[in-house]
C-alpha positions as CSV (number, residue, x, y, z in Angstrom):
1,X,141.6,145.4,64.7
2,X,142.1,141.8,63.0
3,X,145.2,140.6,65.0
4,X,147.4,137.4,64.2
5,X,149.2,135.3,67.1
6,X,151.6,133.0,65.9
7,X,152.4,129.7,68.3
8,X,150.2,126.6,70.0
9,X,151.1,126.7,73.2
10,X,150.6,128.0,76.8
11,X,152.4,131.4,76.2
12,X,150.4,132.2,73.3
13,X,147.1,131.2,75.4
14,X,148.1,133.9,78.2
15,X,149.2,136.4,75.2
16,X,145.9,135.8,73.5
17,X,143.9,136.3,76.6
18,X,145.8,139.6,77.6
19,X,145.1,140.7,74.3
20,X,141.6,140.1,74.1
21,X,141.3,143.0,77.4
22,X,141.3,145.4,75.0
23,X,138.1,146.1,73.1
24,X,140.1,146.9,69.7
25,X,141.2,143.2,69.5
26,X,137.5,142.2,67.7
27,X,139.0,139.6,66.0
28,X,142.1,137.0,66.9
29,X,143.9,134.5,65.1
30,X,146.1,131.9,66.0
31,X,148.2,129.6,63.8
32,X,148.1,126.8,64.6
33,X,146.8,127.4,67.6
34,X,145.7,124.4,70.0
35,X,142.6,122.8,71.1
36,X,142.4,125.0,73.9
37,X,143.3,128.1,72.9
38,X,140.3,127.5,70.5
39,X,137.9,128.9,72.9
40,X,139.7,132.6,72.9
41,X,140.6,132.9,69.5
42,X,140.3,131.7,66.0
43,X,142.7,128.8,65.0
44,X,144.1,127.9,61.6
45,X,145.9,124.7,61.1
46,X,148.9,126.8,59.7
47,X,152.4,125.4,61.4
48,X,154.5,128.3,63.1
49,X,157.3,127.8,61.2
50,X,155.6,127.5,57.9
51,X,156.7,131.4,57.0
52,X,155.1,131.6,53.7
53,X,151.8,130.1,55.1
54,X,151.3,132.5,57.6
55,X,152.2,134.9,55.1
56,X,149.7,134.4,52.9
57,X,147.0,134.0,55.4
58,X,147.8,137.5,57.2
59,X,147.9,139.4,53.9
60,X,144.6,137.5,52.4
61,X,142.9,137.9,55.9
62,X,143.6,141.8,56.4
63,X,145.4,141.1,59.3
64,X,146.1,144.4,61.1
65,X,149.0,143.4,63.7
66,X,150.6,140.4,64.2
67,X,152.4,138.7,67.5
68,X,155.5,136.4,66.3
69,X,155.6,134.2,69.9
70,X,157.7,131.1,69.3
71,X,161.9,131.2,68.6
72,X,161.6,129.4,65.5
73,X,159.7,131.7,63.1
74,X,161.4,134.3,64.8
75,X,164.9,132.9,63.7
76,X,163.5,132.1,60.5
77,X,162.4,135.8,59.8
78,X,158.8,135.7,60.1
79,X,158.7,139.3,61.4
80,X,160.8,140.4,58.1
81,X,158.5,138.6,56.1
82,X,155.0,140.0,57.2
83,X,156.6,143.3,57.6
84,X,157.3,143.4,54.0
85,X,154.1,143.0,53.2
86,X,153.0,145.9,55.4
87,X,151.8,143.9,58.5
88,X,153.4,145.6,61.5
89,X,154.1,142.8,64.1
90,X,155.6,142.6,68.0
91,X,158.6,140.5,67.9
92,X,162.5,141.0,66.5
93,X,163.4,140.5,63.3
94,X,165.7,137.5,62.2
95,X,169.2,139.6,62.6
96,X,168.4,140.4,65.7
97,X,166.6,136.9,66.8
98,X,169.6,135.3,66.6
99,X,170.7,136.3,69.8
100,X,168.7,133.7,70.7
101,X,169.4,131.5,67.8
102,X,173.2,131.1,68.7
103,X,175.0,130.6,71.4
104,X,177.9,131.5,69.8
105,X,176.7,134.9,68.7
106,X,175.9,135.9,72.1
107,X,178.5,134.8,74.3
108,X,180.8,136.9,72.1
109,X,178.5,139.7,72.0
110,X,178.7,139.4,76.0
111,X,182.7,139.0,75.4
112,X,182.9,142.4,73.2
113,X,180.4,144.3,75.5
114,X,181.4,143.3,78.8
115,X,178.6,142.0,79.7
116,X,178.7,140.0,82.6
117,X,178.6,136.2,82.1
118,X,180.0,132.7,82.7
119,X,183.5,132.2,81.0
120,X,183.5,130.1,77.9
121,X,185.2,129.0,74.9
122,X,183.4,128.3,71.8
123,X,183.8,125.2,69.3
124,X,183.5,124.3,65.5
125,X,184.6,120.6,65.6
126,X,184.7,118.3,68.3
127,X,188.6,117.5,68.5
128,X,189.4,120.6,69.7
129,X,186.6,120.5,72.0
130,X,187.4,117.5,73.9
131,X,191.1,118.8,74.1
132,X,190.2,121.6,75.7
133,X,187.9,119.4,78.3
134,X,191.1,117.5,79.1
135,X,192.9,120.5,80.8
136,X,189.9,121.5,83.0
137,X,189.6,120.4,86.2
138,X,186.5,117.5,86.9
139,X,183.4,118.6,88.3
140,X,180.5,120.3,87.0
141,X,180.8,122.3,83.4
142,X,178.0,123.3,80.9
143,X,178.0,122.2,76.9
144,X,175.6,124.3,74.9
145,X,174.2,123.6,71.3
146,X,174.8,126.6,69.5
147,X,171.1,126.4,67.9
148,X,168.0,126.1,68.9
149,X,166.9,122.7,70.4
150,X,163.8,122.9,71.9
151,X,164.9,124.0,75.0
152,X,167.1,120.9,75.5
153,X,170.1,122.1,74.0
154,X,172.2,122.9,77.3
155,X,173.7,119.7,79.3
156,X,174.8,120.6,82.7
157,X,177.3,117.9,83.0
158,X,178.3,116.9,86.6
159,X,181.8,115.4,85.5
160,X,184.5,115.9,82.6
161,X,183.3,112.2,81.3
162,X,179.6,113.3,81.0
163,X,180.9,116.8,79.2
164,X,182.9,114.5,76.8
165,X,179.7,112.2,76.0
166,X,177.5,115.7,75.2
167,X,180.3,116.9,73.0
168,X,180.4,113.5,71.2
169,X,176.7,113.6,71.3
170,X,175.8,116.6,69.7
171,X,179.0,117.4,67.3
172,X,179.6,113.7,66.1
173,X,176.4,111.8,66.9
174,X,174.0,114.5,65.4
175,X,171.7,114.7,68.3
176,X,170.7,118.1,67.8
177,X,171.1,118.6,63.9
178,X,172.6,121.8,62.6
179,X,171.9,123.3,66.0
180,X,175.0,121.2,67.5
181,X,177.4,121.6,64.7
182,X,178.6,124.6,67.0
183,X,179.1,124.5,70.7
184,X,179.8,126.4,73.7
185,X,181.3,125.1,76.8
186,X,181.3,127.5,79.8
187,X,182.2,127.4,83.5
188,X,179.4,126.0,85.9
189,X,178.1,128.8,87.9
190,X,175.9,128.6,91.2
191,X,172.9,130.9,92.7
192,X,169.4,131.6,92.6
193,X,168.2,131.6,89.1
194,X,165.9,134.2,87.9
195,X,163.8,135.2,84.7
196,X,163.2,138.4,83.7
197,X,161.4,139.5,80.5
198,X,161.4,142.8,79.3
199,X,159.7,145.1,76.7
200,X,162.2,146.8,74.3
201,X,161.9,148.8,71.0
202,X,165.7,149.2,70.6
203,X,166.1,152.1,72.8
204,X,164.2,151.6,76.0
205,X,164.0,148.7,78.0
206,X,161.1,148.4,80.0
207,X,161.3,144.8,82.2
208,X,158.4,143.0,83.7
209,X,158.2,141.7,87.1
210,X,160.7,138.8,87.6
211,X,159.9,135.0,87.9
212,X,161.5,131.8,88.9
213,X,161.1,128.9,86.8
214,X,160.9,125.4,88.3
215,X,162.8,123.1,85.4
216,X,163.2,120.0,86.5
217,X,160.4,116.9,85.7
218,X,160.2,115.8,89.8
219,X,159.7,117.6,93.2
220,X,163.1,118.3,95.5
221,X,164.5,119.5,91.4
222,X,165.3,116.2,90.5
223,X,164.3,114.4,87.2
224,X,165.1,115.5,83.8
225,X,165.0,118.8,82.8
226,X,161.7,119.8,81.3
227,X,160.2,122.9,79.4
228,X,159.4,124.1,82.8
229,X,157.0,122.5,85.6
230,X,156.1,125.9,87.0
231,X,156.5,129.7,87.9
232,X,156.2,131.9,90.4
233,X,156.2,135.5,90.2
234,X,158.1,137.7,91.5
235,X,160.9,136.0,92.3
236,X,161.8,137.1,95.9
237,X,165.9,136.9,95.4
238,X,165.6,139.6,92.9
239,X,165.4,142.7,95.0
240,X,165.1,146.2,94.1
241,X,168.9,146.6,94.4
242,X,169.6,143.6,92.2
243,X,167.2,145.1,89.3
244,X,169.2,148.5,89.4
245,X,172.1,146.5,88.8
246,X,170.8,144.5,86.3
247,X,169.5,147.7,84.6
248,X,172.8,149.2,84.5
249,X,175.2,146.4,83.9
250,X,172.9,144.1,81.6
251,X,169.7,145.0,80.0
252,X,170.5,148.6,78.7
253,X,174.2,147.2,77.4
254,X,172.5,144.4,76.0
255,X,170.1,146.7,73.8
256,X,172.9,149.4,73.2
257,X,175.1,146.4,71.5
258,X,172.7,144.8,69.4
259,X,172.1,148.3,68.2
260,X,175.6,149.0,67.6
261,X,176.1,145.6,65.9
262,X,173.1,147.0,63.4
263,X,171.0,144.5,64.8
264,X,168.2,146.5,66.4
265,X,166.3,144.5,69.3
266,X,162.6,145.2,69.0
267,X,159.8,142.6,70.9
268,X,160.3,140.8,74.1
269,X,163.9,140.2,75.3
270,X,163.9,137.0,77.8
271,X,166.8,137.7,80.6
272,X,168.2,134.3,82.4
273,X,170.0,135.3,85.0
274,X,172.0,133.9,88.0
275,X,172.7,135.9,91.1
276,X,176.0,134.8,91.8
277,X,178.5,135.5,94.8
278,X,180.2,138.0,92.2
279,X,176.8,139.2,91.1
280,X,174.1,138.9,88.3
281,X,175.6,136.8,85.3
282,X,173.5,136.2,81.9
283,X,173.2,132.1,81.5
284,X,170.8,132.8,78.4
285,X,168.9,135.2,76.2
286,X,166.0,134.5,74.7
287,X,164.1,136.6,71.8
288,X,160.7,135.8,73.0
289,X,158.3,135.8,75.9
290,X,159.3,132.6,78.0
291,X,157.1,129.8,78.4
292,X,155.9,129.1,81.6
293,X,156.9,132.7,82.8
294,X,154.3,134.3,80.3
295,X,151.6,132.6,82.6
296,X,152.5,134.1,85.5
297,X,153.9,137.4,84.4
298,X,151.2,138.7,82.1
299,X,148.7,138.2,84.6
300,X,150.2,140.7,86.6
301,X,150.1,143.2,83.9
302,X,147.9,145.9,85.1
303,X,148.8,148.3,81.5
304,X,147.0,147.2,78.2
305,X,149.3,144.3,76.3
306,X,148.2,145.3,72.6
307,X,148.8,149.2,73.9
308,X,152.4,148.3,75.0
309,X,153.3,145.6,72.1
310,X,152.3,148.2,69.6
311,X,154.5,151.1,71.3
312,X,157.3,148.4,71.1
313,X,156.5,148.6,67.1
314,X,156.2,151.9,66.8
315,X,159.5,153.0,68.8
316,X,157.4,155.1,71.7
317,X,158.0,152.7,74.7
318,X,159.4,155.5,76.4
319,X,156.0,157.3,76.8
320,X,154.0,154.2,77.1
321,X,153.9,153.3,81.1
322,X,154.2,149.5,81.5
323,X,153.1,148.7,85.0
324,X,152.6,145.4,87.1
325,X,150.1,144.4,90.2
326,X,151.9,144.6,93.9
327,X,150.9,140.8,94.0
328,X,151.9,137.4,93.4
329,X,151.1,135.0,91.0
330,X,151.5,131.1,90.9
331,X,151.2,128.4,87.8
332,X,151.4,124.5,88.1
333,X,152.2,123.0,84.7
334,X,150.0,119.2,84.6
335,X,151.5,117.3,81.8
336,X,151.4,113.8,80.5
337,X,153.4,110.9,82.8
338,X,156.6,110.1,81.0
339,X,157.3,113.4,79.6
340,X,159.6,115.0,78.9
341,X,160.8,111.5,77.0
342,X,157.6,109.3,75.9
343,X,153.8,109.6,76.9
344,X,150.6,108.6,75.7
345,X,148.0,111.3,74.3
346,X,144.5,111.0,73.7
347,X,143.1,111.3,77.1
348,X,140.0,113.4,77.5
349,X,140.5,116.9,79.8
350,X,138.0,118.0,81.7
351,X,137.9,121.3,83.5
352,X,135.0,123.0,85.4
353,X,133.7,126.1,83.8
354,X,134.9,128.3,87.1
355,X,138.3,127.2,86.7
356,X,138.5,127.7,83.0
357,X,139.4,131.4,82.9
358,X,142.6,130.4,85.1
359,X,144.1,127.9,82.7
360,X,146.6,128.2,79.8
361,X,146.6,124.8,77.4
362,X,149.8,124.1,75.9
363,X,148.9,120.1,74.2
364,X,145.2,119.6,73.5
365,X,143.3,118.9,70.3
366,X,139.6,119.1,70.1
367,X,137.7,116.4,69.2
368,X,134.1,117.0,68.3
369,X,133.1,118.6,71.8
370,X,136.0,116.8,73.7
371,X,139.1,118.1,74.3
372,X,142.1,115.4,74.4
373,X,145.8,115.4,75.4
374,X,148.2,115.7,72.9
375,X,151.3,117.0,74.1
376,X,154.0,116.3,77.0
377,X,153.3,119.6,79.1
378,X,149.2,119.8,78.7
379,X,148.2,122.8,80.7
380,X,149.1,125.4,83.3
381,X,147.0,126.9,86.1
382,X,147.8,130.3,87.1
383,X,146.2,132.0,90.5
384,X,147.0,135.4,91.7
385,X,146.8,137.0,95.1
386,X,148.0,139.1,97.7
387,X,150.7,137.1,98.6
388,X,153.0,133.8,97.2
389,X,151.5,131.3,99.6
390,X,147.9,132.3,98.7
391,X,148.2,131.9,94.9
392,X,150.1,128.7,95.3
393,X,147.2,127.6,97.6
394,X,144.6,128.7,94.7
395,X,146.6,127.1,92.3
396,X,146.5,123.6,93.6
397,X,143.0,123.9,94.7
398,X,142.0,124.5,91.3
399,X,144.6,121.9,89.5
400,X,143.0,119.3,91.8
401,X,139.8,120.3,90.1
402,X,141.1,119.2,86.9
403,X,141.2,115.7,85.5
404,X,142.6,113.5,82.6
405,X,144.1,110.3,82.5
406,X,147.9,110.3,82.7
407,X,148.1,113.5,84.6
408,X,151.0,114.2,86.9
409,X,152.5,117.7,88.0
410,X,154.9,118.8,90.8
411,X,153.4,119.3,94.4
412,X,156.6,121.7,95.7
413,X,155.8,124.7,92.8
414,X,157.2,127.9,94.6
415,X,158.8,125.9,97.9
416,X,162.0,127.7,97.5
417,X,160.3,131.1,96.8
418,X,158.7,130.6,100.1
419,X,161.6,129.7,102.3
420,X,163.7,133.0,100.5
421,X,160.7,134.8,101.4
422,X,161.1,133.7,105.2
423,X,164.4,134.1,105.5
């Protein structure tokens, strides 16, 4: 089989590595890929949002199966365009990808179908949003841009003044462009956060192992929000009882709601959950694999990824085993100092040969025989072990063997999870 993976980050690297385990995957192409992915796939310099370019390449190269991984091309209709040319795909069509593409849509969906989430109001003009805030008690409140904003469109305002600034930035100053023309203002929830990725063919839902992300740039959850500085799996807060409750109250109702709306969801649906004192609540949906959650979830997967993806595409997920190891995984992200704001690029990356199989590259480019930094998040280092403590120890020991100028990483990934395990 000739397989095409759209995207160019650590998530795509993890997906490609897992797909390579199937001997049928003879050739894998990644568009656009990156310098590290080039060790595992043929990278082609076609952007992930160049839908026409992707389709032309897929048709001319005789691609047998395509995996569209990032949110932007999914929302733009990459799967629709590829399927129209007869190329089977993993990923939702555009009318289902709206579950991430529009916060207003997803919040209204949850309200209509009684899926537990934070109380909210949606606005399409700044004056109404500001007037609404005037009537709210001071304290934390959440302001979300409606559309995609590279994971940066959610502001957890600590006061009403901060919330008003966020509204003005989004709706009047155009901080997120069209994505901020509509916004959602919602109540601030408290409790442990859990990420659950789930395979679904529009009828059956098979969740993957749970994980815990670490969004803040600095140790102790300080500093700015990032795309993620590390992950661990499974998440110790996500018990078997909570998993059962989420399946009954959130996962299946969401899939049924999308089908009822004429938007059947096929692909990977990401549930961002908060375990509040009143029970699990949906913070957000993503229409794809999370990043860097994928880098800890797929290494624990015992079933063949290509087989499961094809079952999703063909509607046969119910009859396809999806199994995960009874083990733990930890991923530590190595980033460029200054991320997520501004940072220097172009530093040479050195990785020992025995560490490479555990490295997922996010932001690097090839220059002759060298690998140079080219992004904020540069790479993730994942270890699998019998316990979380062992996995973290192994991951950090490998991180110490990797070198590039301007590197930084959090030194407390998994600390909260270990505390929860020990309680």
